[in-house]
N, CA, C, O and the ligand as a Tripos MOL2 file, in Angstrom:
@<TRIPOS>MOLECULE
protein
  245   243    62     0     0
PROTEIN
NO_CHARGES

@<TRIPOS>ATOM
      1 N          76.7260   63.7850   78.6910 N.3       1 MET1
      2 CA         76.1840   62.5210   78.5560 C.3       1 MET1
      3 C          74.4580   62.8160   78.4430 C.2       1 MET1
      4 O          73.9080   63.7500   79.0260 O.2       1 MET1
      5 N          73.7530   61.8180   77.5710 N.am      2 LYS2
      6 CA         72.4200   62.0610   77.6870 C.3       2 LYS2
      7 C          71.7720   60.8000   78.3630 C.2       2 LYS2
      8 O          72.2650   59.6810   78.2210 O.2       2 LYS2
      9 N          70.7220   61.0190   79.0540 N.am      3 GLU3
     10 CA         69.9760   59.9340   79.5610 C.3       3 GLU3
     11 C          68.3780   59.9290   79.2810 C.2       3 GLU3
     12 O          67.6580   60.8780   78.9690 O.2       3 GLU3
     13 N          68.0790   58.6970   79.4700 N.am      4 PHE4
     14 CA         66.6100   58.5410   79.2710 C.3       4 PHE4
     15 C          66.2370   57.5060   80.3160 C.2       4 PHE4
     16 O          66.8640   56.4690   80.5330 O.2       4 PHE4
     17 N          65.1330   57.9160   80.9400 N.am      5 HIS5
     18 CA         64.3860   56.9750   81.8960 C.3       5 HIS5
     19 C          63.0040   56.7720   81.4720 C.2       5 HIS5
     20 O          62.1510   57.6560   81.3900 O.2       5 HIS5
     21 N          62.8150   55.1880   81.1390 N.am      6 CYS6
     22 CA         61.7590   54.7050   80.6970 C.3       6 CYS6
     23 C          60.4130   55.1160   81.5290 C.2       6 CYS6
     24 O          59.2930   55.2180   81.0270 O.2       6 CYS6
     25 N          60.7120   55.3080   82.7570 N.am      7 GLY7
     26 CA         59.6180   55.7370   83.5010 C.3       7 GLY7
     27 C          58.8910   56.8910   83.2570 C.2       7 GLY7
     28 O          57.7360   57.0440   83.6570 O.2       7 GLY7
     29 N          59.5740   57.7920   82.5570 N.am      8 SER8
     30 CA         59.0130   58.9920   82.0540 C.3       8 SER8
     31 C          58.0870   58.9650   80.9080 C.2       8 SER8
     32 O          57.3970   59.9010   80.5040 O.2       8 SER8
     33 N          58.1760   57.5640   80.3590 N.am      9 LEU9
     34 CA         57.1260   57.2790   79.1760 C.3       9 LEU9
     35 C          56.2910   56.2040   79.5430 C.2       9 LEU9
     36 O          55.1360   56.1010   79.1320 O.2       9 LEU9
     37 N          56.9640   55.2100   80.4840 N.am     10 VAL10
     38 CA         55.9950   54.1020   80.8630 C.3      10 VAL10
     39 C          56.2040   54.0400   82.3830 C.2      10 VAL10
     40 O          57.1850   53.6240   82.9990 O.2      10 VAL10
     41 N          54.9290   54.6060   82.8930 N.am     11 PRO11
     42 CA         54.8530   54.6290   84.3550 C.3      11 PRO11
     43 C          55.3750   53.4020   85.1740 C.2      11 PRO11
     44 O          54.9110   52.2850   84.9450 O.2      11 PRO11
     45 N          56.2920   53.5890   86.0850 N.am     12 GLY12
     46 CA         56.5830   52.1590   86.8300 C.3      12 GLY12
     47 C          57.7640   51.4890   86.3140 C.2      12 GLY12
     48 O          58.3440   50.7110   87.0710 O.2      12 GLY12
     49 N          58.2110   51.6760   85.1290 N.am     13 CYS13
     50 CA         59.2600   50.9800   84.6570 C.3      13 CYS13
     51 C          60.5610   51.7900   85.1250 C.2      13 CYS13
     52 O          60.7930   52.9660   84.8490 O.2      13 CYS13
     53 N          61.3810   50.9150   85.9040 N.am     14 GLU14
     54 CA         62.6780   51.4200   86.4470 C.3      14 GLU14
     55 C          63.9220   51.5430   85.5690 C.2      14 GLU14
     56 O          64.9370   52.1080   85.9750 O.2      14 GLU14
     57 N          63.8160   51.0080   84.3740 N.am     15 TRP15
     58 CA         64.9040   51.0040   83.4540 C.3      15 TRP15
     59 C          65.2500   52.4320   82.6570 C.2      15 TRP15
     60 O          64.5120   53.2200   82.0640 O.2      15 TRP15
     61 N          66.7690   52.4250   82.9120 N.am     16 HIS16
     62 CA         67.3400   53.7590   82.2690 C.3      16 HIS16
     63 C          68.4960   53.6300   81.5060 C.2      16 HIS16
     64 O          69.1700   52.6390   81.7860 O.2      16 HIS16
     65 N          68.9260   54.3670   80.6030 N.am     17 THR17
     66 CA         70.1680   54.2400   79.7340 C.3      17 THR17
     67 C          70.7880   55.5630   79.7960 C.2      17 THR17
     68 O          70.2810   56.6300   80.1420 O.2      17 THR17
     69 N          72.0140   55.2950   79.3870 N.am     18 ARG18
     70 CA         73.0160   56.8410   79.4400 C.3      18 ARG18
     71 C          73.9970   56.5900   78.1140 C.2      18 ARG18
     72 O          74.5150   55.5040   77.8540 O.2      18 ARG18
     73 N          74.1220   57.5870   77.4690 N.am     19 HIS19
     74 CA         75.2990   57.5150   76.5090 C.3      19 HIS19
     75 C          75.5120   58.9150   76.0250 C.2      19 HIS19
     76 O          74.6800   59.8190   76.1100 O.2      19 HIS19
     77 N          76.8150   59.0100   75.4650 N.am     20 GLU20
     78 CA         77.2190   60.1590   74.9290 C.3      20 GLU20
     79 C          76.3210   60.8150   73.9110 C.2      20 GLU20
     80 O          75.9590   61.9910   73.8790 O.2      20 GLU20
     81 N          76.0180   59.7840   73.0500 N.am     21 GLU21
     82 CA         75.2490   60.0610   71.8480 C.3      21 GLU21
     83 C          73.8140   59.9850   71.9660 C.2      21 GLU21
     84 O          73.3390   58.9400   72.4090 O.2      21 GLU21
     85 N          73.0400   60.9450   71.6340 N.am     22 GLU22
     86 CA         71.4280   60.9650   71.5460 C.3      22 GLU22
     87 C          70.9210   59.6600   70.7120 C.2      22 GLU22
     88 O          69.9410   59.0060   71.0670 O.2      22 GLU22
     89 N          71.7160   59.3540   69.5470 N.am     23 ALA23
     90 CA         71.2200   58.5410   68.6350 C.3      23 ALA23
     91 C          71.3350   57.1140   69.3930 C.2      23 ALA23
     92 O          70.4290   56.2870   69.2870 O.2      23 ALA23
     93 N          72.4270   56.8840   70.1160 N.am     24 GLU24
     94 CA         72.6650   55.4620   70.6390 C.3      24 GLU24
     95 C          71.6670   55.3250   71.8010 C.2      24 GLU24
     96 O          71.2000   54.2010   71.9890 O.2      24 GLU24
     97 N          71.2230   56.4920   72.7300 N.am     25 VAL25
     98 CA         70.3380   56.2580   73.7370 C.3      25 VAL25
     99 C          68.9650   55.9820   73.0060 C.2      25 VAL25
    100 O          68.2440   55.1390   73.5410 O.2      25 VAL25
    101 N          68.4870   56.6240   71.7780 N.am     26 ILE26
    102 CA         67.2160   56.1000   71.2790 C.3      26 ILE26
    103 C          67.2340   54.8480   70.6640 C.2      26 ILE26
    104 O          66.2010   54.2000   70.4970 O.2      26 ILE26
    105 N          68.3910   54.4460   70.3000 N.am     27 ARG27
    106 CA         68.6250   53.0610   69.6770 C.3      27 ARG27
    107 C          68.3170   52.0940   70.8150 C.2      27 ARG27
    108 O          67.4580   51.2270   70.6550 O.2      27 ARG27
    109 N          68.9650   52.2070   71.9160 N.am     28 ARG28
    110 CA         68.9450   51.3530   73.1600 C.3      28 ARG28
    111 C          67.3760   51.3790   73.7120 C.2      28 ARG28
    112 O          66.7180   50.3650   73.9480 O.2      28 ARG28
    113 N          66.9810   52.5500   73.8480 N.am     29 ALA29
    114 CA         65.3460   52.7170   74.1930 C.3      29 ALA29
    115 C          64.4050   52.0050   73.3860 C.2      29 ALA29
    116 O          63.4200   51.4050   73.8180 O.2      29 ALA29
    117 N          64.7680   52.1070   72.1570 N.am     30 ALA30
    118 CA         63.8290   51.3190   71.0620 C.3      30 ALA30
    119 C          63.8940   50.0560   71.2790 C.2      30 ALA30
    120 O          62.8110   49.4720   71.2760 O.2      30 ALA30
    121 N          65.1160   49.2520   71.5270 N.am     31 GLU31
    122 CA         65.5920   47.8640   71.8530 C.3      31 GLU31
    123 C          64.6400   47.5340   73.0610 C.2      31 GLU31
    124 O          63.9460   46.5180   73.0290 O.2      31 GLU31
    125 N          64.6130   48.4230   74.1520 N.am     32 HIS32
    126 CA         64.1500   48.0520   75.2800 C.3      32 HIS32
    127 C          62.5460   48.0670   75.1390 C.2      32 HIS32
    128 O          61.8590   47.2960   75.8090 O.2      32 HIS32
    129 N          61.9770   48.9990   74.2180 N.am     33 MET33
    130 CA         60.6000   48.9480   74.0920 C.3      33 MET33
    131 C          60.0650   47.5200   73.5370 C.2      33 MET33
    132 O          59.0440   46.9160   73.8670 O.2      33 MET33
    133 N          60.9730   47.1950   72.6800 N.am     34 ARG34
    134 CA         60.7510   45.8810   71.9740 C.3      34 ARG34
    135 C          60.7670   44.6960   72.8780 C.2      34 ARG34
    136 O          59.8940   43.8350   72.7680 O.2      34 ARG34
    137 N          61.7620   44.6050   73.8110 N.am     35 GLU35
    138 CA         62.2090   43.4040   74.7200 C.3      35 GLU35
    139 C          61.2570   43.6180   75.9350 C.2      35 GLU35
    140 O          60.7970   42.5850   76.4210 O.2      35 GLU35
    141 N          60.9530   44.6030   76.4030 N.am     36 ALA36
    142 CA         60.4380   44.6980   77.7790 C.3      36 ALA36
    143 C          58.9440   45.2200   77.6320 C.2      36 ALA36
    144 O          58.2030   45.0540   78.6010 O.2      36 ALA36
    145 N          58.5040   45.7680   76.6210 N.am     37 HIS37
    146 CA         57.0740   46.4300   76.5280 C.3      37 HIS37
    147 C          56.3730   45.8240   75.2360 C.2      37 HIS37
    148 O          55.2320   46.2110   74.9830 O.2      37 HIS37
    149 N          56.8570   45.0970   74.5830 N.am     38 GLY38
    150 CA         56.3060   44.3390   73.4900 C.3      38 GLY38
    151 C          55.8760   45.2000   72.5070 C.2      38 GLY38
    152 O          54.7960   45.0390   71.9390 O.2      38 GLY38
    153 N          56.8310   46.3360   72.1950 N.am     39 GLU39
    154 CA         56.3710   47.1660   70.8680 C.3      39 GLU39
    155 C          57.0290   46.5690   69.9110 C.2      39 GLU39
    156 O          58.2530   46.6890   69.8880 O.2      39 GLU39
    157 N          56.4200   45.8730   69.0120 N.am     40 THR40
    158 CA         56.9400   45.1540   67.8290 C.3      40 THR40
    159 C          57.3670   46.0030   66.9960 C.2      40 THR40
    160 O          58.4260   45.7500   66.4220 O.2      40 THR40
    161 N          56.6520   47.2510   66.7010 N.am     41 VAL41
    162 CA         56.8950   48.3040   65.6370 C.3      41 VAL41
    163 C          57.1260   49.5570   66.5090 C.2      41 VAL41
    164 O          56.3340   49.9800   67.3520 O.2      41 VAL41
    165 N          58.3660   50.1110   66.1740 N.am     42 ILE42
    166 CA         58.8600   51.3920   66.9310 C.3      42 ILE42
    167 C          58.3160   52.3580   65.7640 C.2      42 ILE42
    168 O          58.8590   52.3880   64.6600 O.2      42 ILE42
    169 N          57.2600   53.1010   66.0790 N.am     43 ARG43
    170 CA         56.7820   54.2080   64.9340 C.3      43 ARG43
    171 C          57.6960   55.4760   65.3760 C.2      43 ARG43
    172 O          58.2940   55.6080   66.4440 O.2      43 ARG43
    173 N          57.6520   56.2890   64.3810 N.am     44 GLU44
    174 CA         58.1340   57.6460   64.5110 C.3      44 GLU44
    175 C          57.7510   58.3270   65.7610 C.2      44 GLU44
    176 O          58.5560   58.8160   66.5540 O.2      44 GLU44
    177 N          56.4210   58.3280   65.8900 N.am     45 SER45
    178 CA         55.7610   59.0730   67.1240 C.3      45 SER45
    179 C          56.6100   58.4200   68.4800 C.2      45 SER45
    180 O          57.0470   59.1420   69.3760 O.2      45 SER45
    181 N          56.7440   57.0690   68.4630 N.am     46 MET46
    182 CA         57.4540   56.6230   69.6430 C.3      46 MET46
    183 C          58.7570   57.0380   69.7980 C.2      46 MET46
    184 O          59.1370   57.3960   70.9130 O.2      46 MET46
    185 N          59.6950   57.0480   68.6060 N.am     47 VAL47
    186 CA         60.9440   57.9110   68.6070 C.3      47 VAL47
    187 C          61.0250   59.2820   69.2700 C.2      47 VAL47
    188 O          61.8290   59.6530   70.1250 O.2      47 VAL47
    189 N          59.8510   60.0790   68.5980 N.am     48 GLU48
    190 CA         59.7950   61.4400   69.1410 C.3      48 GLU48
    191 C          59.6250   61.5530   70.5820 C.2      48 GLU48
    192 O          60.1930   62.4280   71.2360 O.2      48 GLU48
    193 N          58.6720   60.4800   71.2010 N.am     49 ALA49
    194 CA         58.4750   60.5510   72.4860 C.3      49 ALA49
    195 C          59.7220   60.2590   73.4310 C.2      49 ALA49
    196 O          59.8940   60.8590   74.4920 O.2      49 ALA49
    197 N          60.5390   59.3180   72.9590 N.am     50 ILE50
    198 CA         61.7680   58.9630   73.5420 C.3      50 ILE50
    199 C          62.5880   60.2770   73.4840 C.2      50 ILE50
    200 O          63.0220   60.8140   74.5030 O.2      50 ILE50
    201 N          62.7650   60.7350   72.3060 N.am     51 ARG51
    202 CA         63.6320   61.9260   72.1780 C.3      51 ARG51
    203 C          63.2460   63.1700   72.7700 C.2      51 ARG51
    204 O          64.0840   64.0530   72.9520 O.2      51 ARG51
    205 N          61.9390   63.3240   73.1110 N.am     52 SER52
    206 CA         61.6220   64.5740   73.8580 C.3      52 SER52
    207 C          61.7890   64.4880   75.5530 C.2      52 SER52
    208 O          61.6820   65.4180   76.3520 O.2      52 SER52
    209 N          62.0660   63.1580   75.8080 N.am     53 ARG53
    210 CA         62.3430   62.8300   77.0690 C.3      53 ARG53
    211 C          63.5890   62.5110   77.5530 C.2      53 ARG53
    212 O          63.7310   62.1830   78.7310 O.2      53 ARG53
    213 N          64.7730   62.5850   76.5600 N.am     54 ILE54
    214 CA         65.9730   62.6180   76.8660 C.3      54 ILE54
    215 C          66.4610   63.8070   77.5280 C.2      54 ILE54
    216 O          66.1860   64.9330   77.1130 O.2      54 ILE54
    217 N          67.2630   63.5660   78.6670 N.am     55 ALA55
    218 CA         67.8310   64.5250   79.3330 C.3      55 ALA55
    219 C          69.1830   64.5670   79.4820 C.2      55 ALA55
    220 O          69.8070   63.5180   79.6470 O.2      55 ALA55
    221 N          69.8940   65.9490   79.4390 N.am     56 GLU56
    222 CA         71.3810   66.0540   79.6940 C.3      56 GLU56
    223 C          71.6670   65.5820   81.0960 C.2      56 GLU56
    224 O          71.0470   65.9530   82.0920 O.2      56 GLU56
    225 N          72.6640   64.7300   81.0730 N.am     57 SER57
    226 CA         73.0540   64.1660   82.3340 C.3      57 SER57
    227 C          74.0070   65.0260   82.8910 C.2      57 SER57
    228 O          74.9390   65.2680   82.1250 O.2      57 SER57
    229 N          74.0640   65.5940   84.0580 N.am     58 ARG58
    230 CA         75.1160   66.7220   84.7260 C.3      58 ARG58
    231 C          75.8470   65.9570   85.6210 C.2      58 ARG58
    232 O          76.7090   66.5820   86.2380 O.2      58 ARG58
    233 N          75.7260   64.6260   85.8890 N.am     59 ASN59
    234 CA         76.6370   63.7860   86.6250 C.3      59 ASN59
    235 C          77.6960   63.5630   86.0040 C.2      59 ASN59
    236 O          77.5540   62.9350   84.9540 O.2      59 ASN59
    237 N          78.8380   63.8950   86.3220 N.am     60 ALA60
    238 CA         80.1010   63.5110   85.7580 C.3      60 ALA60
    239 C          80.3560   62.2170   85.9750 C.2      60 ALA60
    240 O          80.9550   61.5910   85.1010 O.2      60 ALA60
    241 N          79.9740   61.6110   87.1060 N.am     61 ALA61
    242 CA         80.3620   60.2660   87.2350 C.3      61 ALA61
    243 C          79.6280   59.4130   86.2380 C.2      61 ALA61
    244 O          79.8320   58.2000   86.1940 O.2      61 ALA61
    245 ZN         60.6660   50.2710   80.1600 Zn       62 ZN62
@<TRIPOS>BOND
     1     1     2 1
     2     2     3 1
     3     3     4 2
     4     3     5 am
     5     5     6 1
     6     6     7 1
     7     7     8 2
     8     7     9 am
     9     9    10 1
    10    10    11 1
    11    11    12 2
    12    11    13 am
    13    13    14 1
    14    14    15 1
    15    15    16 2
    16    15    17 am
    17    17    18 1
    18    18    19 1
    19    19    20 2
    20    19    21 am
    21    21    22 1
    22    22    23 1
    23    23    24 2
    24    23    25 am
    25    25    26 1
    26    26    27 1
    27    27    28 2
    28    27    29 am
    29    29    30 1
    30    30    31 1
    31    31    32 2
    32    31    33 am
    33    33    34 1
    34    34    35 1
    35    35    36 2
    36    35    37 am
    37    37    38 1
    38    38    39 1
    39    39    40 2
    40    39    41 am
    41    41    42 1
    42    42    43 1
    43    43    44 2
    44    43    45 am
    45    45    46 1
    46    46    47 1
    47    47    48 2
    48    47    49 am
    49    49    50 1
    50    50    51 1
    51    51    52 2
    52    51    53 am
    53    53    54 1
    54    54    55 1
    55    55    56 2
    56    55    57 am
    57    57    58 1
    58    58    59 1
    59    59    60 2
    60    59    61 am
    61    61    62 1
    62    62    63 1
    63    63    64 2
    64    63    65 am
    65    65    66 1
    66    66    67 1
    67    67    68 2
    68    67    69 am
    69    69    70 1
    70    70    71 1
    71    71    72 2
    72    71    73 am
    73    73    74 1
    74    74    75 1
    75    75    76 2
    76    75    77 am
    77    77    78 1
    78    78    79 1
    79    79    80 2
    80    79    81 am
    81    81    82 1
    82    82    83 1
    83    83    84 2
    84    83    85 am
    85    85    86 1
    86    86    87 1
    87    87    88 2
    88    87    89 am
    89    89    90 1
    90    90    91 1
    91    91    92 2
    92    91    93 am
    93    93    94 1
    94    94    95 1
    95    95    96 2
    96    95    97 am
    97    97    98 1
    98    98    99 1
    99    99   100 2
   100    99   101 am
   101   101   102 1
   102   102   103 1
   103   103   104 2
   104   103   105 am
   105   105   106 1
   106   106   107 1
   107   107   108 2
   108   107   109 am
   109   109   110 1
   110   110   111 1
   111   111   112 2
   112   111   113 am
   113   113   114 1
   114   114   115 1
   115   115   116 2
   116   115   117 am
   117   117   118 1
   118   118   119 1
   119   119   120 2
   120   119   121 am
   121   121   122 1
   122   122   123 1
   123   123   124 2
   124   123   125 am
   125   125   126 1
   126   126   127 1
   127   127   128 2
   128   127   129 am
   129   129   130 1
   130   130   131 1
   131   131   132 2
   132   131   133 am
   133   133   134 1
   134   134   135 1
   135   135   136 2
   136   135   137 am
   137   137   138 1
   138   138   139 1
   139   139   140 2
   140   139   141 am
   141   141   142 1
   142   142   143 1
   143   143   144 2
   144   143   145 am
   145   145   146 1
   146   146   147 1
   147   147   148 2
   148   147   149 am
   149   149   150 1
   150   150   151 1
   151   151   152 2
   152   151   153 am
   153   153   154 1
   154   154   155 1
   155   155   156 2
   156   155   157 am
   157   157   158 1
   158   158   159 1
   159   159   160 2
   160   159   161 am
   161   161   162 1
   162   162   163 1
   163   163   164 2
   164   163   165 am
   165   165   166 1
   166   166   167 1
   167   167   168 2
   168   167   169 am
   169   169   170 1
   170   170   171 1
   171   171   172 2
   172   171   173 am
   173   173   174 1
   174   174   175 1
   175   175   176 2
   176   175   177 am
   177   177   178 1
   178   178   179 1
   179   179   180 2
   180   179   181 am
   181   181   182 1
   182   182   183 1
   183   183   184 2
   184   183   185 am
   185   185   186 1
   186   186   187 1
   187   187   188 2
   188   187   189 am
   189   189   190 1
   190   190   191 1
   191   191   192 2
   192   191   193 am
   193   193   194 1
   194   194   195 1
   195   195   196 2
   196   195   197 am
   197   197   198 1
   198   198   199 1
   199   199   200 2
   200   199   201 am
   201   201   202 1
   202   202   203 1
   203   203   204 2
   204   203   205 am
   205   205   206 1
   206   206   207 1
   207   207   208 2
   208   207   209 am
   209   209   210 1
   210   210   211 1
   211   211   212 2
   212   211   213 am
   213   213   214 1
   214   214   215 1
   215   215   216 2
   216   215   217 am
   217   217   218 1
   218   218   219 1
   219   219   220 2
   220   219   221 am
   221   221   222 1
   222   222   223 1
   223   223   224 2
   224   223   225 am
   225   225   226 1
   226   226   227 1
   227   227   228 2
   228   227   229 am
   229   229   230 1
   230   230   231 1
   231   231   232 2
   232   231   233 am
   233   233   234 1
   234   234   235 1
   235   235   236 2
   236   235   237 am
   237   237   238 1
   238   238   239 1
   239   239   240 2
   240   239   241 am
   241   241   242 1
   242   242   243 1
   243   243   244 2
@<TRIPOS>SUBSTRUCTURE
     1 MET1         2 RESIDUE 1 A MET
     2 LYS2         6 RESIDUE 1 A LYS
     3 GLU3        10 RESIDUE 1 A GLU
     4 PHE4        14 RESIDUE 1 A PHE
     5 HIS5        18 RESIDUE 1 A HIS
     6 CYS6        22 RESIDUE 1 A CYS
     7 GLY7        26 RESIDUE 1 A GLY
     8 SER8        30 RESIDUE 1 A SER
     9 LEU9        34 RESIDUE 1 A LEU
    10 VAL10       38 RESIDUE 1 A VAL
    11 PRO11       42 RESIDUE 1 A PRO
    12 GLY12       46 RESIDUE 1 A GLY
    13 CYS13       50 RESIDUE 1 A CYS
    14 GLU14       54 RESIDUE 1 A GLU
    15 TRP15       58 RESIDUE 1 A TRP
    16 HIS16       62 RESIDUE 1 A HIS
    17 THR17       66 RESIDUE 1 A THR
    18 ARG18       70 RESIDUE 1 A ARG
    19 HIS19       74 RESIDUE 1 A HIS
    20 GLU20       78 RESIDUE 1 A GLU
    21 GLU21       82 RESIDUE 1 A GLU
    22 GLU22       86 RESIDUE 1 A GLU
    23 ALA23       90 RESIDUE 1 A ALA
    24 GLU24       94 RESIDUE 1 A GLU
    25 VAL25       98 RESIDUE 1 A VAL
    26 ILE26      102 RESIDUE 1 A ILE
    27 ARG27      106 RESIDUE 1 A ARG
    28 ARG28      110 RESIDUE 1 A ARG
    29 ALA29      114 RESIDUE 1 A ALA
    30 ALA30      118 RESIDUE 1 A ALA
    31 GLU31      122 RESIDUE 1 A GLU
    32 HIS32      126 RESIDUE 1 A HIS
    33 MET33      130 RESIDUE 1 A MET
    34 ARG34      134 RESIDUE 1 A ARG
    35 GLU35      138 RESIDUE 1 A GLU
    36 ALA36      142 RESIDUE 1 A ALA
    37 HIS37      146 RESIDUE 1 A HIS
    38 GLY38      150 RESIDUE 1 A GLY
    39 GLU39      154 RESIDUE 1 A GLU
    40 THR40      158 RESIDUE 1 A THR
    41 VAL41      162 RESIDUE 1 A VAL
    42 ILE42      166 RESIDUE 1 A ILE
    43 ARG43      170 RESIDUE 1 A ARG
    44 GLU44      174 RESIDUE 1 A GLU
    45 SER45      178 RESIDUE 1 A SER
    46 MET46      182 RESIDUE 1 A MET
    47 VAL47      186 RESIDUE 1 A VAL
    48 GLU48      190 RESIDUE 1 A GLU
    49 ALA49      194 RESIDUE 1 A ALA
    50 ILE50      198 RESIDUE 1 A ILE
    51 ARG51      202 RESIDUE 1 A ARG
    52 SER52      206 RESIDUE 1 A SER
    53 ARG53      210 RESIDUE 1 A ARG
    54 ILE54      214 RESIDUE 1 A ILE
    55 ALA55      218 RESIDUE 1 A ALA
    56 GLU56      222 RESIDUE 1 A GLU
    57 SER57      226 RESIDUE 1 A SER
    58 ARG58      230 RESIDUE 1 A ARG
    59 ASN59      234 RESIDUE 1 A ASN
    60 ALA60      238 RESIDUE 1 A ALA
    61 ALA61      242 RESIDUE 1 A ALA
    62 ZN62       245 GROUP 0 **** ****
């Protein structure tokens, strides 16, 4: 599982997501950026920032 915590990019945000596929984690994170943080355009630099913060989840549950 891959997981992304928005708080690693936007301090104070509690939102996080997990999925088997990194691409899906990025897609969900981009959607969250639009809806919660008013990012109307998701730039490549934003995608890279998200990607670099995605961690492998070792939690089997
Ligand atoms: Zn957030």
